[in-house]
N, C-alpha and C positions, 0 to 999 in steps of 0.2 A: 758471723766472726766468731759467734759462742761456740758453735758447730767445729769450727776447723781447728780451736782451744782444745774442745773434748776430745777430738781426732788423736791431734798431737799428742795431747797427756796419755789416751789408752795406748797410741802404738810406743810411746817412750816406756811406758808400764810394762808392755808385751817384751820390749829387748831387754830393760833390765832385769826383769824378773826371770827372762829365760834365761841369761847369761848367768845370773846368780845360781840359780835351782839347777841349773844344768851341769855347772861346775861343781857344785855340791853333789849331783847324782852320780859324775862319774867317780869321784872320790868316794861316795858311800859303797857304790858297787866295788870298788879295789877293797875297801874294810871288811865287806861283809859276805864277799862271794863265797868264803868258804864255810862260812857256819851257816847262814840265810838262805838254804835251799828253796825255800817259797817264796824270795825275795821279800820278804814282808815291810823290810826296811825302806825299799825302793818303793812298794807300793805307797806307802805312806806319805813318802816325799814325794811322790805325783800327787797324790791326794793335797797337799798343802799346796804345790804348784798351781792346780787349777783351782782350789780354794782362794790363794791370794786374788786372783783376778777379780772374784765376784764379791770380795770384802773390799778392794780397794778403787773400785769402779763408782764413782757417783751416781745413786739413781738407780741402780741395782739393787733391788729388794728382793732378796731369796727366802722363801721359807720352804721349809721341807717338810713334808707330811708325810708318816708312816715309816720312817726311819726306824722305830723300835722293832718294825718287824723284819728286818734286816739282822737275823740273827748270824751266827758264826757258820752256820751252814753255808755252802757252796751253791751259789744260783746261775741261773743264765738271766741277766738283766736285759730286754729288749726295749728299746727308746726310739722315738722318733728322731729324726735328723734333719729339721729344719734350717738351722743356723749354727755358725760354729761354737756360739753359746753352749749347746747341746752337751758340747764335750766337757767344757769346764764346770757344768751343774752335774755332771755324772760322779765327776770328782769330789764333789762336795758331800755326796752319800758317806764319805771316809771310809769304804769297806774295802779291802783288797781285792781286784780283779785285775784281768788281762782284756785288752782290746782284741776283737778281731777284725782285722782292717787290712784293706788292700793295698798290696804290695808297693804301690806308689807311693803311700803315706811315708815308707820306710826310708825313702830316698831323702826326705825332706831334711838339709843340714840340721843339725842337734837336736828336731823333735825326734825325728826317725831313730836318730841313734840312740836317744833315751829309751824309745820304745823298745828297739832290741835288747838293751841292757835290762828292762823292766821284764822282759819273757813275754812281750805281745805277741799274738799268733798273726803272721802274714799270711795273705791268702792273694793268690792270683786268680781272679774269676772265672778266666776263661782255660783255665787248666784243672782237669779231671783230676789229676794227680796231685796238685796244687789243694783243690778241694777236698781228696780223700785225706791228706796229711793235716787239713786244720781241723778235721774231725777227730783223728787221733791225737793231736796236740791238746784240742778242747778237753778229750777226756783225762788225759794227762793231769790238765790244770784242775778240773774239776774235783779229781780223784786227790789232788793235795791240797783241798779243803779251800781252794781261792775261787772266785766267781770268774763270770766271762760276760762282757758286753758288747752287744753287737746292734747295728743300726740295722732293720730288716729290709729298709730300701735298697742299703748298700752304698749310697751316697746323698749328699746332701740336695734338698730340694732347691732348685732354682727359681721356683714360683710361688713358693710359701705351701704350696699344696702337697699333702703326701705322696709318695711315690709307690710305684708299685714293688709289693713285698718280693723279696727272694726267698728261696725256701729254706735256706741253710738254718735261719732261725727256728723254724717249726722244726726242723728235723733234729 
């Protein structure tokens, strides 16, 4: 019974926080689009969104080690993707970044729309032209001083084991 209550709590949290933050996200985009070319305000709002879940879910104890090494220089952040929580944990780093994500994720209502507004990089894995565009877009993002985050397996693990790495993160 307690697992059901916990699950209901987490799902309600996801729905409420996502609806509130996504509304703020769209409003912020309208208010900052003309002067915030790096989309820093949206990035920090996204960091708040992801961090709220890790702060409000009971039992989640997050400790980030080495955050001081994340200076203002742009980086390519490569992380394992074994659960949905990986996404939220990356937001806790508090640095401006863009996701490189498969195009299907951008079709998810609300979440995908916010990814588009934030300037995340869309990738159609089977399309050579999309892969080439992803590299060009990544170079632009890095040159603006913003980091990029990529999951080298390309998708979440269904077994808990690391998947085969795609070559994009290495290139």
